[in-house]
C-alpha positions in Angstrom: 30.6 6.5 -6.0 29.2 7.4 -9.3 27.1 10.5 -10.0 24.0 8.4 -10.6 24.3 6.6 -7.3 24.9 9.9 -5.5 21.7 11.4 -7.1 19.7 8.4 -6.1 21.1 8.4 -2.5 20.5 12.1 -2.0 17.0 11.8 -3.5 16.1 8.9 -1.3 17.3 10.8 1.9 15.4 14.0 0.9 12.2 12.1 0.1 12.3 10.2 3.4 12.9 13.3 5.5 10.3 15.3 3.6 7.8 12.5 4.0 8.5 12.2 7.7 8.3 16.0 8.2 4.8 16.0 6.8 3.4 12.9 8.3 5.4 12.1 11.4 7.2 15.2 12.7 7.7 13.6 16.1 9.8 10.8 14.7 12.1 13.5 13.1 12.4 15.2 16.5 13.4 11.9 18.1 15.9 11.3 15.3 17.3 14.8 15.9 17.7 14.1 19.6 19.5 10.9 18.9 21.8 12.4 16.4 22.4 15.7 18.1 25.8 14.7 19.3 27.0 13.6 15.8 25.2 16.1 13.5 24.1 19.7 14.0 20.7 20.1 15.5 17.7 20.7 13.1 16.6 24.2 13.7 13.2 24.7 15.4 12.3 27.0 12.5 12.2 23.9 10.4 9.5 22.4 12.6 7.5 25.5 12.5 7.4 25.4 8.7 7.5 21.6 8.5 4.9 21.2 5.7 6.7 23.6 3.4 10.1 22.1 4.2 8.7 18.6 3.7 7.2 19.5 0.3 10.4 21.2 -0.7 12.4 18.2 0.2 10.1 15.9 -1.8 10.3 18.2 -4.8 14.1 18.2 -4.5 14.2 14.4 -4.2 12.1 14.1 -7.4 14.6 16.4 -9.1 17.5 14.2 -8.0 15.7 11.1 -9.2 15.1 12.8 -12.6 18.8 13.7 -12.8 19.8 10.1 -12.1 17.4 9.0 -14.8 18.8 11.6 -17.2 22.4 10.6 -16.5 21.6 6.9 -17.2 19.9 7.7 -20.5 22.7 10.1 -21.5 25.3 7.3 -21.5 
C-alpha cells in the first residue's frame, strides 16, 4: 500500500467517524457494540465530547487528504 493510498484511507475513515459522531451518534454506539469483540470499546468519554471529537476527526481527515494531494504533486 502506498503512502498516498494510506493517507486517503485514513482520511476517509476519520471523516466518516467524525461525521457520524456529530450527526448520528447512536449509529456509532451500535457499531461499537457490534465490534466490541474484535476492537477495543470506544470510551464513554468520547460520547460525552462527541462534537469536539467529531470536529477534530474531520479536521484530521482534511489534513490527511491534503497530505495525499501533496504527495501526488510532489512526484
